[in-house]
C-alpha positions in Angstrom: -81.6 71.8 -41.7 -79.6 73.5 -44.9 -78.8 72.2 -48.4 -75.3 70.8 -47.9 -77.1 68.8 -44.0 -80.1 67.5 -46.2 -77.8 66.0 -49.0 -75.2 64.4 -46.5 -78.5 63.0 -44.6 -79.6 62.3 -48.0 -76.1 59.6 -49.0 -77.0 57.2 -46.2 -79.7 56.0 -48.8 -76.6 54.5 -51.2 -75.2 52.2 -48.6 -78.9 51.1 -48.0 -79.5 50.9 -51.6 -76.5 48.8 -51.9 -77.3 46.4 -49.8 -80.8 45.5 -50.6 -79.8 45.0 -54.1 -77.0 42.5 -53.0 -79.3 40.6 -51.1 -81.5 40.8 -54.2 -78.8 39.1 -56.2 -77.5 37.1 -53.8 -81.0 34.9 -54.0 -81.9 35.2 -57.7 -78.8 35.3 -59.3 -80.3 38.5 -61.4 -77.4 40.3 -63.6 -79.8 43.4 -63.9 -80.0 43.8 -60.2 -76.7 43.1 -59.7 -75.6 46.0 -62.3 -78.0 48.0 -60.3 -75.9 47.5 -56.8 -72.8 48.1 -59.0 -73.7 51.5 -60.1 -75.5 52.1 -56.3 -72.0 51.5 -55.2 -70.4 54.0 -57.8 -72.4 56.8 -57.2 -71.9 55.7 -53.3 -68.3 56.5 -53.5 -68.5 59.4 -56.2 -70.5 61.3 -53.2 -68.8 60.1 -50.4 -64.9 60.5 -51.7 -65.3 64.6 -50.9 -66.1 64.1 -47.7 -63.2 61.2 -46.3 -60.1 61.9 -44.3 -56.9 61.9 -46.7 -56.4 58.4 -46.6 -59.8 57.5 -48.0 -59.0 60.4 -51.0 -55.7 58.2 -51.9 -57.1 55.0 -51.7 -59.8 56.1 -54.4 -57.0 57.3 -56.3 -55.0 54.8 -56.7 -58.3 52.5 -57.7 -58.7 55.3 -60.4 -54.9 54.1 -61.2 -55.8 50.9 -61.5 -59.1 51.1 -63.3 -56.7 53.3 -65.8 -54.2 50.6 -66.1 -57.1 48.3 -66.9 -58.1 49.9 -69.5 -55.0 51.1 -71.4 -53.6 46.8 -71.3 -57.1 45.0 -71.5 -59.4 44.5 -73.5 -61.7 43.1 -71.3 -61.2 46.1 -68.5 -65.1 46.7 -68.1 -65.8 43.2 -67.0 -62.6 43.4 -64.5 -63.7 46.6 -63.4 -67.1 45.1 -62.7 -66.0 42.2 -61.0 -63.8 44.6 -59.0 -67.1 47.0 -58.1 -69.2 43.8 -57.5 -66.6 42.6 -54.8 -66.5 46.4 -53.8 -70.6 47.1 -53.0 -70.7 43.4 -51.3 -68.5 44.7 -48.5 -70.7 47.6 -48.3 -73.4 45.6 -48.2 -72.1 43.4 -45.3 -71.0 46.3 -43.0 -74.4 48.2 -43.6 -76.1 45.2 -42.5 -73.4 44.5 -39.3 -74.2 48.2 -38.5 -77.9 48.4 -37.9 -77.5 45.7 -35.3 -74.6 47.3 -33.8 -77.1 50.2 -33.3 -79.8 48.4 -31.8 -77.6 46.7 -29.7 -76.1 50.0 -28.4 -79.5 51.2 -27.6 -80.6 47.6 -25.2 -80.1 49.1 -21.5 -79.9 44.3 -21.4 -76.8 44.9 -23.6 -75.2 47.1 -21.5 -75.6 45.6 -18.3 -74.1 42.5 -19.6 -71.4 44.5 -20.1 -71.2 46.3 -17.2 -71.4 42.1 -15.4 -68.6 41.4 -17.5 -66.2 44.0 -17.0 -67.3 43.4 -12.6 -65.6 40.5 -12.4 -62.9 39.8 -9.6 -58.8 39.4 -10.5 -59.5 35.9 -11.0 -61.8 35.6 -13.3 -61.6 38.7 -14.9 -59.8 37.9 -17.9 -61.5 34.6 -18.7 -64.6 36.9 -18.3 -63.4 39.6 -20.7 -62.1 37.1 -23.2 -65.4 35.7 -23.4 -67.0 38.9 -23.4 -65.2 40.0 -26.2 -66.1 37.3 -28.4 -69.3 37.4 -27.3 -70.1 41.3 -27.9 -67.6 40.7 -31.0 -69.5 38.3 -33.0 -72.3 41.4 -32.8 -71.0 44.8 -32.5 -67.6 43.5 -34.0 -64.8 46.3 -33.1 -67.3 48.1 -31.2 -67.2 45.9 -28.8 -63.3 47.1 -27.9 -65.0 50.4 -27.2 -68.1 49.4 -25.5 -67.1 47.0 -22.9 -62.9 48.7 -23.4 -64.6 51.8 -21.9 -66.7 50.0 -19.4 -63.0 47.6 -18.1 -61.5 51.5 -17.9 -64.1 53.2 -15.9 -64.1 50.3 -13.6 -60.6 50.8 -13.0 -60.4 54.0 -13.1 -61.9 54.1 -8.7 -58.4 52.0 -8.0 -55.6 54.5 -6.2 -52.7 52.2 -6.7 -51.4 54.0 -10.2 -49.1 50.8 -10.9 -52.2 48.1 -10.1 -54.4 50.4 -12.7 -52.2 50.2 -15.2 -51.3 46.6 -14.7 -55.7 45.9 -14.6 -56.5 48.1 -17.4 -53.6 46.1 -20.0 -55.3 42.3 -18.9 -58.2 43.7 -19.5 -57.7 45.5 -22.9 -55.6 43.0 -23.9 -58.1 40.4 -23.2 -61.4 41.8 -24.6 -58.9 42.6 -28.1 -58.3 38.5 -28.4 -61.2 37.5 -27.6 -62.8 39.3 -30.2 -59.6 39.0 -32.7 -60.6 35.2 -31.9 -63.6 35.8 -33.6 -62.1 36.5 -37.1 -61.2 33.2 -37.2 -64.8 31.6 -37.8 -67.7 34.5 -37.4 -70.4 34.5 -40.2 -70.5 37.9 -39.7 -67.7 38.9 -40.3 -65.2 40.8 -43.1 -62.6 37.8 -43.2 -64.9 34.5 -43.4 -67.2 36.6 -45.7 -64.3 37.8 -47.6 -61.9 34.4 -47.5 -65.4 32.0 -48.6 -65.8 34.1 -52.0 -62.6 34.2 -53.3 -61.2 30.5 -52.3 -62.6 27.7 -54.9 -64.4 25.2 -53.1 -65.0 26.8 -49.7 -68.9 27.1 -47.8 -69.2 28.2 -44.3 -70.9 25.1 -43.2 -68.2 22.7 -44.4 -65.0 24.8 -42.1 -67.0 26.7 -39.4 -65.6 23.7 -37.1 -62.1 23.3 -37.8 -62.2 27.7 -37.7 -64.3 27.4 -34.3 -61.1 25.6 -33.5 -58.9 28.2 -34.0 -60.8 30.5 -32.1 -60.8 28.0 -29.1 -57.0 27.7 -29.3 -56.2 31.1 -29.9 -58.7 32.4 -26.4 -57.0 29.4 -24.6 -53.3 30.5 -25.7 -54.6 33.8 -24.4 -55.3 32.3 -20.7 -52.2 30.4 -20.0 -50.3 33.3 -21.4 -52.1 36.0 -19.0 -51.6 32.8 -16.0 -48.0 32.9 -16.9 -46.9 36.2 -16.6 -49.8 37.9 -14.8 -48.5 40.3 -12.0 -48.1 39.8 -8.7 -50.2 42.8 -7.0 -52.6 42.3 -3.9 -56.0 43.3 -5.7 -57.6 46.3 -4.6 -60.7 45.1 -1.6 -64.0 45.2 -3.2 -67.4 43.8 -3.4 -68.2 40.5 -4.5 -69.8 40.5 -8.1 -73.5 38.6 -7.5 -75.5 37.0 -9.9 -75.1 33.6 -12.2 -73.4 34.1 -15.5 -77.2 32.4 -17.8 -78.8 34.5 -16.1 -76.9 38.3 -16.0 -75.9 37.2 -19.8 -79.3 35.7 -21.3 -79.6 38.6 -23.2 -76.8 38.7 -25.5 -76.5 34.6 -25.2 -80.8 34.9 -26.5 -79.8 37.6 -29.6 -76.5 35.0 -31.0 -78.4 32.5 -31.2 -81.2 34.0 -32.6 -79.2 35.5 -35.2 -76.7 32.4 -35.6 -79.9 29.8 -35.8 -81.4 31.7 -38.2 -78.5 32.6 -40.3 -77.4 28.3 -39.8 -80.8 27.6 -40.8 -81.3 29.7 -44.0 -77.9 28.3 -45.6 -79.0 25.6 -45.5 -82.7 25.6 -46.1 -81.9 28.0 -48.7 -78.2 27.3 -50.1 -77.5 30.7 -50.3 -73.9 31.8 -49.8 -73.7 32.6 -45.9 -72.7 36.1 -46.7 -76.3 36.5 -48.9 -78.3 34.9 -45.7 -76.3 37.3 -43.0 -77.0 40.9 -45.2 -80.6 39.2 -44.9 -80.9 38.2 -41.4 -79.5 40.5 -39.8 -81.6 43.7 -40.7 -84.4 42.0 -39.8 -83.2 41.2 -36.6 -82.2 44.6 -35.5 -85.3 46.0 -36.6 -87.7 43.6 -34.1 -84.5 44.4 -31.5 -85.1 47.8 -31.9 -89.5 47.5 -31.8 -89.1 45.2 -28.8 -87.4 47.6 -26.7 -89.2 50.6 -24.9 -90.1 53.3 -26.7 -90.0 57.0 -25.3 -93.0 58.4 -23.4 -95.2 59.3 -25.3 -94.5 57.4 -28.1 -96.1 54.3 -29.9 -93.8 51.0 -30.6 -94.4 51.5 -34.5 -93.5 55.5 -34.6 -90.2 54.6 -32.6 -88.8 51.8 -34.6 -89.4 54.2 -37.4 -87.8 57.1 -35.8 -84.5 54.9 -35.4 -84.4 53.4 -38.7 -84.8 57.1 -40.2 -81.9 57.9 -38.1 -79.8 55.1 -39.0 -80.2 56.0 -42.6 -79.7 59.2 -42.2 -77.5 60.6 -39.8 -75.5 56.8 -38.3 -74.4 55.7 -41.8 -73.6 59.0 -43.4 -71.1 59.1 -40.2 -69.5 56.3 -41.4 -68.8 57.8 -44.4 -64.7 57.5 -43.8 -65.2 53.4 -42.8 -67.4 53.0 -45.9 -64.7 54.7 -48.6 -62.2 52.5 -47.4 -63.9 49.1 -47.0 -65.0 49.5 -51.0 -61.5 50.9 -52.0 -60.2 47.6 -50.3 -62.6 45.2 -52.3 -62.7 47.0 -55.3 -58.5 47.4 -55.5 -57.4 44.0 -53.6 -59.7 41.9 -56.8 -58.0 44.6 -59.7 -54.9 44.6 -58.5 -55.1 40.6 -58.3 -57.0 40.3 -61.8 -53.8 42.3 -63.1 -51.3 40.5 -61.2 -52.3 37.6 -62.5 -51.3 37.3 -66.2 -48.5 39.4 -65.1 -46.9 36.7 -62.9 -47.6 33.9 -65.2 -45.4 36.1 -68.0 -42.6 36.3 -65.8 -42.5 32.7 -65.7 -43.5 32.7 -61.2 -45.5 30.0 -60.2 -46.9 29.4 -57.0 -48.1 26.1 -57.6 -44.5 25.0 -57.4 -44.8 25.8 -54.1 -45.1 22.9 -51.9 -48.7 23.1 -51.2 -48.4 22.9 -47.7 -45.8 25.4 -47.2 -48.4 28.2 -48.6 -51.2 27.0 -46.5 -49.2 27.6 -43.4 -47.5 31.2 -45.2 -50.6 32.3 -45.0 -51.0 32.2 -41.3 -47.9 34.4 -41.1 -48.1 36.9 -44.2 -52.0 38.2 -43.7 -50.2 39.6 -40.1 -47.5 41.2 -41.9 -48.9 42.7 -44.6 -50.8 44.3 -41.8 -47.4 45.7 -39.9 -47.6 47.4 -43.6 -50.6 49.0 -43.0 -52.7 46.6 -45.6 -55.9 46.1 -44.7 -56.9 42.5 -44.9 -59.1 43.0 -47.0 -56.7 44.4 -49.3 -54.5 41.7 -48.5 -56.1 38.7 -48.8 -58.3 40.2 -52.2 -55.1 40.3 -53.9 -52.8 37.8 -52.9 -55.8 34.3 -52.6 -56.3 34.9 -56.1 -52.4 34.5 -57.1 -52.4 30.7 -55.2 -53.2 27.6 -56.6 -56.8 26.7 -55.3 -57.1 23.4 -53.2 -57.5 21.2 -55.3 -54.9 21.4 -57.5 -52.8 21.9 -54.1 -54.7 18.8 -53.5 -55.6 20.0 -49.7 -59.2 20.8 -48.1 -60.9 24.2 -48.8 -61.1 23.6 -45.2 -57.2 24.3 -44.7 -56.7 27.2 -45.8 -59.5 28.6 -45.1 -58.8 28.2 -41.3 -54.9 29.6 -42.2 -56.0 32.8 -44.0 -58.8 33.8 -41.2 -56.8 32.7 -38.5 -53.6 35.4 -39.7 -56.8 37.9 -40.4 -57.5 37.4 -36.5 -53.3 37.5 -35.9 -53.4 40.8 -38.0 -56.4 41.8 -35.9 -54.5 41.4 -32.6 -51.1 43.2 -33.7 -51.7 45.5 -36.5 -51.5 49.3 -35.8 -53.7 50.4 -38.9 -56.6 47.8 -37.8 -59.5 49.6 -35.6 -59.2 47.1 -33.0 -55.7 48.1 -32.2 -56.0 51.3 -32.4 -59.5 51.7 -30.4 -57.4 49.4 -27.3 -54.5 51.8 -27.9 -57.1 54.9 -27.1 -58.8 53.7 -24.1 -55.1 52.3 -22.8 -53.5 55.7 -23.2 -50.6 54.0 -25.6 -49.1 53.9 -29.1 -51.0 51.5 -31.5 -47.3 49.4 -31.8 -47.7 49.1 -28.1 -50.8 47.7 -28.1 -49.4 45.3 -31.5 -46.5 44.2 -30.2 -45.2 45.0 -26.8 -48.9 43.9 -25.3 -50.0 41.1 -28.2 -46.0 40.0 -29.9 -45.6 37.2 -27.8 -49.3 36.0 -27.9 -48.6 36.2 -31.8 -45.7 33.9 -32.1 -47.7 31.8 -29.9 -50.8 31.3 -31.6 -48.6 31.7 -35.0 -46.9 28.0 -34.2 -50.4 26.3 -32.6 -52.6 27.7 -35.5 -49.5 26.4 -38.1 -49.7 23.0 -36.7 -53.1 23.3 -36.8 -53.7 24.3 -40.7 -50.3 21.3 -41.1 -53.1 18.7 -39.9 -56.0 20.0 -41.6 -54.5 19.8 -44.8 -52.9 16.3 -44.0 -56.6 15.3 -43.2 
């Protein structure tokens, strides 16, 4: 290994260090540890920005420009900048933790077999199976669920000799997986949508909003199933052997993993009072390490040695490979937070008062604004971090925090289904061999309108309770 490769491998230690510091800060409230997390995050970006694509460099330049503007116009620019760095560090820490369990899952043959079972379902059950699968896998793998299940689904469809039938089949399977994944963004404690929204909506907590947000997810999946049933193309299915095996038995490894993670997160959140993002970052890597330790080791290797080797591979190879995502995620959090802190006084100076708007209009508007900004290329982390601080708090509007959280995460989920710039749409487009705009607007256009109306009605009900 040459010096450049060795340096690139060691860069993976920085995101892991950020994660560990953020976890300690969440549990102890230590300002010193928080400062360490910020310093490591800045060092991480300084090391990685030279190894990423133009989009990552552009985001970094925008962030530096905002930092310069802040330093030139605000006497308190340093605390403001540190708050923005802290938000970016939190996003990177969560991404690192979730990447750990994604790595463990992709190395598990039992989990892969769960995906194959879902992809082999007959036409009458296939959409439902893949929607549920996209949701369950999405809780653990995030957008990696679309890549995994989508690859298995397109592989199973490749055997169909009828080109027209194969095209419809691939589209329906990818749409089912993508919509199932998007629904996780409404409520999952393991996702960026909930972590970011809870952090910036005053008075919100995951335990208080999870049930209304689960209802949002169920509405999204039910609407997708209804639209697929109504508009399903009438083609003769390809003869195939019936899939055998009970669902609970075949999906047991995935369900057990989800039960351990979700139960652990909920229990620790309630016992310690630590915000759910801190609990997720502490629980998920531990579960990932234990899961790797329980997986069969290569012949001649002990369980401890195999686990240690996998951890080192994750730190020195897999994390550095995510350098583009890490830079974009950090800068989205940084730009959104710093931008909002700079915009708030400007908005007030211009006499703009969002508090004068009807509260119900503000709540419903968030369902639609987030996916609209996605069409303009804005990362939801950036859009939400930038826009929500400009709004009056739920207490000032006289609405429950759950209503605003459900509106934001619902809009985030719609952005995940429609924005041609999100990873979920890009992966589905690649697997379906179509453009991202076709996936976002043609495949999911009507779905987005229907679900947007349903979510608007739902958040109105929540706001009036």
